[in-house]
N, C-alpha and C positions, 0 to 999 in steps of 0.2 A: 309159298304157293306151289302146289303140286301140278304137274303137267300130265294130262291124260293123252295116251297115244292110241286109244281104242274108242270105238263108238259105243255109247251106252244108250239103249233104247229108251225113248220117252224122257230123256234127261233134259230138264229145263236149261236153257242157255240164255245169256244176256251179253250185252256189249258195253265195254268200257273204253272210252276214248281219252287219250292223254295228248294235250297240246303243249308245245314248248316254244317259247322265245328264249334267245340267249345272246349274250354279248351285244346288247343294244347300244351300249356306250353313249347314252343320252341322245340317241337318234330317235327322238319322238316324232319329228316332222320329216317331210319329204324334201329336205333341203341339205345340200352339201356345203357346210360352212368353210371347208378348205378350198373348194372350187368356186364359192360364191354363186351358187346356181340351184335352181329347182332340180330335184332328182327323184323321179317317180319309182325308182328301183330300190329305194331305201326308206326306212322309217317305220316305226310302229303304226303310224297312221295309215300306211298302205296295207297293213295286215288286218286292221281292226274290223272291217266289215265282214271279211271271210271268217275271222275268229268268232264273231257274233253269230254268224249263220251256223257254224258247226256247234257252237255252245248251245244253241236253241233247238237243236234236233231233239224232238220229244222221245225218240226211240232209243237214244244213246245217252248213257251217263258220261259226262265230260268233266275232266279235271284240267285246269289251265295253270301252267307253271312258268316262271321265269328262272333262268339258270345263271343269273349273276352278271357282273360287269355291267351294271344297269345305269349308274349315275355319273360315270366318268368317261372321258374319251374324245370330247370335241370342245370347241370354244364356248358353246352354250353351257356345258357342264362346268367349265372353269368360272364363267360369269356367275352362275348360280351359287357355286361354292363360296364366292366372295360377297354376294348380295342378298341371299335368301335370309329373311328375318325369321326368328324363332317361331312366331305364330303362323307362318305360312307353311302350306303343304308343298313339298317339292313337286314340280310338274310331272315328273316321271312316276312318282308314287301316286299322285292323283290320277294319272292315266291308267295305271294298273288297277287302282280302286274302281275307276269308271268301267273298266272291262270285266271286272269281277274275278280277278285272279284268285286262285286258291292258295298258292304257295310260291315262295321265292327262295332260291339259294343265294349264298354270298359268293361273289367272285373275288379274285385277288385285288382288282382295282377298286372295290368298294371301300378299301381302307386308305386310298390315296389322299383323301382330305382329312384324315384323322379319325380316331375311334369315336370321340365325342360328337363330331359332326355326323358320323354315320348313325349313331344312336338317335340323334335328333331327327334325322331324315326318316329313319325306319319307324319312329314312334307314331307317325301318321298313317301307317299302312293298315288297311283293313284285312290283310291276308297274313298268313303265317310265314315267318322267315326262319329257314332251317339251315343249320350247319353243324356237322358232328365233329369236325376235326379242328375248328378254330374257335377258341373260347377265351373270355376275359380272365385274366389272373385274379382280378378283384373288381368289384363294382357290378353294376346292373348288366345282365346279359343282353346282347344285341340280337341273339338268335336262340332258337331252341334246337337241341340235337335232332329231334324228329317230331312229327305230328301224325296222328291217326285220324283220318276223316271218315265219318260215317256217311255213306251215300246210298240212295235207293236205285236199284236196277230193275228195269222192266224186262221180264223174261218172256221167251217166245210162247209160253203157255198162258200168258196173260196175267201172271202173278207178279207181285213186287217183292223183292228180297233186298236185304241190306248187305252191303259189302263194305268192309273196313279197309281203307287204303292208307298204308303207311308211307310217309314221304320223309326222306332224309337228304342231307346235302353234304358236299365235300368240295374243298378248294385246294389249289396247290400250296403245300406248306412253305414253299420257297418265297411266298409273298413277303415274309419277314426280311428276307435278304434284298428283295427288289425295291422296297419302299424305304423311306427315311425312318429313323428311329422314332421320330415324333409321330409318324403316321400309325405305327403299330404298337406304340408303347402300351404295356399292360395286357398284351395279347399273347396267347400260346397257340402254336400251330403244330398239330400232330400228323403223323403219317396217315395217308388216306386209307390204306388197306388195314392198318392196325385199328383205326377208328371204326371202319366198317365192321370188322369182326367183333368189336365191342358193342356197337349200337344195334346191329341186326337182331340179336337175341332179345334185346329190350323191346324192339318194335314188335317182334313176334309175341312176346309176353303181354304186350298191350292189346293183342287180339287182331293184329293186321292179317287180312287175307291175301293182300298183294302188297309188295314192297317196291317202291319206286325210288331210285337213286338219282337225285339231281347232282350230276357229276360235272362240276366246273373244271373239267380236265379232259384231255383229248385222247386220241388213239395213238399210243406210243409203242414201246417195246411190249412184246407178248409176255415176257418173263418179268416177274416182280423184282424190283430193287427198292431198298429202303428210301423213303421220302421222294418217290417218283413224282415228277411234275405232271406227266401225262399217263395216268394210271387206269384209264377206262377198261383196258383189256383184262388186266389182273382183277379189277374190281368186279367184272362180270363173272369171275370164278368164285366169288364169295357166296357161300351157300345162303339161300334165303332171299337174295336180291333177284327180282323178277324182270325189272325194266330199267334201262338206263337212258336218261336224258342228259346229253353231253354238251360241253362248251369249251371255252378258253382258246382253242386253236383256230377258230373262225372257219372251220371246214364245213362242207356240206356232207351229210350222211343220212340216207344212203347216197352213194355215188357210183352209178353203174359203169362209169368209165374206168374204174380201178379193178384189178383182178382180186379175186378172193384169196384169203390166206387160211391157214388151219384154224384161226380163231376169229377172223373178221369176214363177214359176208357183206361186201359193199353193194351187191346187187339188191338184196332184199332187206338189208338193214338189221343186222344182228351181230352180237359179240358172244362167242361161245353158245350160240343158239338162242340167246336172249334178245328180245327186241330192243333196239336202240336208235336214237336219232341225234343229229346235231344240225342246227339251223343257220349256219353261217354267222354273220354279224351285221350289226347296224340295221336290223329289220329287213334284210334281203328276203327272208322267208321265215315260216314257222314250221315246226315239225309236228307230224300227226302220227300217232300210234293207235291203231284200232285193235283192241283185244277182244277175242271171243272167249267167253268163259262158260263152262258147264257147272251147274249146281248139282252136287251129290250130297248124300246124307252127312258126309264128313267134310264138306266145305267146297269152296270154289276151285276150279281147275282151269288153267289156260289151255285151250285146245287149238288156238290159231291166232295169228297176228298179221297185220299189214302195216307197213311203214311208208310214209311219203313226206315230201316237202311241198309246201304251198308258197309260191313266190308272191312278193308284194305286187299290188295292182293299183293302177290309177282309176279314179271313178269313171264310170261309163255314163257321162252326162253330168247332171247336177251332183254336187257333193252331198253325201248323206249327213243326217243330223249328228250321227256319232262322230264322223270325221270333223265336222264343224266344232263340236264340243271339245274334242281332243286338241284341235288347233288353237282354240281359245285358251287352253290351259297354259300355253307357252308363248302367247302372242307378245306380251310386253318384254320378257327377257330375250325372246328371239330378235325383236327389233333392236333392242339395246346391244345385243351381241354383234349383230351385223354392223352397226354403226361403229362399235369399238374396234372391230377387226379391220376396218378400212383405213386405220391410221397408217400413214406412210412412215417407213423407218429408214429407207435407203432407195437407191435407184440402180437399175441394171441397164447396160447398153448391149447386152446379149441375152437371148432367150435362156431360161433355166427350166429344163424339163427332166422328167424321169422315164421317158418312153423306152429308153434302151439301158436302164440302170444296171441290169445284170448281164448285159451283153457286151458292154464296153464301159470304160470309166465315165463318170457322170458328174456334171457340174453341181447339181443339187447336193450330192453327197460330199463333194470336194469342199463346198462352202462350209458345211458343218464340221468336216474333219479339220479344216484350217482353224476354225473357231475353237475347237477342242484342243488342238495343239497349242495355240496361243494361250489359252486359259491355263493349261497345265504348266507351260513354261513360266507363266507369271506366278503361279502358286508355288512352284518348286524352286524358282530362282536358278542359280547356276547348278546344273546337274551334269555329271560327266556322261550320262547315258543319252543316246538319241531319243527324241520324243516322236512317236508315231501316233496314228489315230485309226481306230477300227470303226467302220460305219457300214450300215446296210440301208436299203431303201424300204420305206414303209408304205410307199404309194407306187406300186408297180402292177396295177391291174390284176390279172390272174383271178384267183378265187374271190378277190375283193370287188371285182366288177369293172365295167368299161370306163367309168368315170374316175377311177381311183389312180390318178396320175398327177404329178406336179407339172404345171404348164404356166410359167410366169413369163409374160411378154416383156419386151423392152419397155422401160418406163419405171413407175414406182414399184418398190417392194413394200408390201404392207405386213401388218401383224398377222393377217390371215395367211400370207405366204410363208412366213416363218413357222407358223403352226402346222402348215402342210408338210414342210421339210422335216420337222420333228414334233409329232403330235402329243407326246407323253410328258409326264412330269418327272422323268428319271433324273437322277443326279449324274454329274460327271465324275468318273473314277479314273485315277491314274494307277496302272498296275505294272508290276515288274515282270517281264517275260524274257526267257532265253530264246535264242534262235531256233532251237529245237521245238520249244513250245509254240512259237509263232507258226512254224510249219504245220503243227497239229491243228492249230486254230484255223488256218486257211484250208487244210484238208477237210475239216468239218464243214467249212463254209461251201466248198465246191462240190459237196454232195448234192447241191442244187441242180447239177447238170447230169444228163445221161452220158454213158460212154459212147464215143463215136467209133464207127468202123471205117477205116480208111478206104477211100474209093467209092463209098456209098453216098448217094445224094438225098437230100431232104429228109434227114433223120430228125426225130423230135429232140430238140436241144434240152428242154427243161424237164426235170424229174417231176412228174405230176403230183407226187406226194410231198414235195418240198415247198416251202414258202420263201418268197423273196426276202423277207425280213431276217432270214437266217443266212443269207448269202453275203457275209461280211467281205469287204475289201479293206486292206490295211494300207493307209496312205502314208507315204514316206519311204516305202519299199518299192522295188521294181521286181516283177516276177511274171513267169509264164504259167498258164494252166494247160496241162497236156491231157486232153479229153480222150486220147486213145487208151488211157489207163483206166482201170476200174476205180470206183470210189472206195475210199478207205472207210467211210462212215455211211450209214443209211440216212434217210431223210429225218429220222428222229434223233440222230446223234449217237447211235449204237455202232461200235466198231465192228465191221464185217470182213475187212481184209487188212490186217495190220502191216502187210508188206506193200500195199498199193501206194503209189506216189504220183500225184497229179501236179504238185507245186514244184516247179523246176526253175533253175537260173534265178534264184532269189538273191537280190543284191540290195545293199544300202549305199547310196552315193557311189555306185560303180564297183563296190567291193563285195565279194561273195559273203553272205551271212553264214557264219559258223554256228554249230550247235550251242557253243558256250558263250556266244556274244550276248550281252545284256542290253535290253531296250526298256523304255517306258512307253506303255501304250495307253492312250486316252480312249476310253470307251464309256458306254452308259452303264448305270448300276445294274440294270437287268442282265446284261451280258456278263458283267464282272462276277455276278453271283450265280452263274450257271444257267441263266435263262435261255430257252431255245435249244436245249440239248447240247450246250457247250459245257466243257468242264468248269466246275466252280473253282474260282481262284482263291487260294489260301489267304486268310486275313492278313498275314504278315507281308504278303505281296501286293496288297492294296495300300498304296502309300499316300493316297490323297482321295478324299471325297468332297465334292463341292457342296456348299450351302445353297447355291443357286441351282435352279433346274437347267438342264441342257438347252431347253428352248430359250430361256432368258439369256443364257450365255451367247447363243446364236444371235439373238436380237441385239444385244449390246455390241457384238462384233460387227454386225452389219451397219449399225448406227455409226460406229467409229470409222468404218471404211468409207461410208458415204455412197460410193459407187462401185458396182460390180462390173468388171470388164475383162477378167482374166479368162484364159483358155483352159480347157480341161487338160490336166497333167496325165501323161500316159503311165499311170501306176502299174497297170497289168494289161495283159492281152492273152488271147488263146494262142497256144503254140501252133505253128503251121502244120496242116495235114493236107498234102497235095490231093487235088481232085476230089474234095470232100465238102459237103454242105449240110447244113442243118436248118430246121424250120422252127420258128417261135412266133408267139402272138403278141401284139401290142395294139394300141389304139389306131384307128384309121388315120388320125391327124399326125401320127408319128412320122409318116412318109415325108412331111415337110421339114423334118429335122434329121434326115438320114446323113450319116457320114461313115467313111470307112467301107469295109467289105459287106455292106448290108444292102439288100434290095427289097422293094415292095412286090408282093405277089398278087394279093387281092383279098377280098373279104372271106371270113370263115362263117360257120353256121351260127355263131353266137354273138355276132355284131362286132367282134374284134377284126383286126386285119392280120394276115399272115405275112411274115417277113423271112427272107433267106439270108443266112450268113455263110460266107465261104471262109474256109480256114487256110 
């Protein structure tokens, strides 16, 4: 697609609108299965009416795409994976059919239930499924590398002209490492940029006027590296790609709160000048890219674009017919899932929350860490190396929304609660690490925090570009985090200051950890294989991988314990900084669980509450 930078008299122009949903994670309905409550801020159902309105605009040609991680990610997804019969259409596929989707890309989590299951689910799709860098080694394809759609555009001179829209898709090649061998057996994953350079000329040769990349990959490093997980920025530099619809990292893009870089315009939504969007996750919003195109004798030219996000909405009055029809698609499995998740597995005599999970040690993480340590000790038997556990919080508000916290009151602990603590199907891995490697692991994790300036008050604590699920704590160690020091890594895991040291006074059972000390670390398979911008661990250092999922290990551990009553262990804390304070956001109800040097300030503009921590 050529871009015109000058005005051409009497040149007919038309509009092409691209709509994106991404990372729905089986969130068809406006219901939080982890919190057991209605949530109007999530769910494809909350986007449907607005999508339908934009799709039905007679003056604009519209393409509707989903960018993957569609059918996995909550208890309803797990229930359907076990109970869906071959003759049935998966409710999420039925929903996309109902809304008239044009194309879908594959995400890494599409493979969590196995390739054959994926083939069966996608067989009922009325839309095209595209992926250029993940292909079967043998057998029937589950996706096509690209598709070219012919669409009619109404021009401003009253004429109708045809535009050929090429659509291709990409997913992180690391999914082979993150999932079990059974899940991705018979599948090959190639580098995103290599695949793009191969497929774009083919799309051009097929006659495409505009090429749209469904990039199930986020905004990471600006410079290309082989087999990048988050490759959207280098992908935007591939000649021939005109538009990027992104996903995977659950971010919102555009995001006017973030400063522009040489390659990323967060304000207006572009990468290297090319329009791009990412619509969060679980149906928080959908992305809208409006293109203005001029028709000249030698083809279509993009002459302008506008990018925006549209948030989920509750019905204003009676529910629309479309919403009712979507709700009916999942009514039976929805009810069955809720009933299943209410099964009690243990009891707690203390609240278990994640409101302050990245600000101080947290019981929800500690419970999983203990289960991981016990499972590794049982699997390895007598090992001379101390067994630690690395864990982060997956429910800590932030970009995920106000309801995205763990809050388990005194009383029964249910299957739903265990799923909230660890919502994924990752395996447990035991990895061999030296003291030096543990420091690097933690230095990467504490990129989550901004640098503090001594003597200043109410500085922002959290790096706005970082996600809480990348802020690992290592249980079994004791250490301080010195935030007066710069970060060694950026939010994407790229080393920016090799001399920076935030992790200090790291000890094991009172003894200073030396660089050559050897430990066994229990972690999830995603992290062990380099997920989240952490270094991939060599295969010879992965000494055990469980057959059970981490969630099942947690459930078994809670059942065996019967009752939770322990206190949070002081694994880590921030190093003292006299006369210094920082501000962070959490849920309003977090004020009922304050401990330590934290105080409640008041509400912020987004429905969260502001809290102050003194160092």
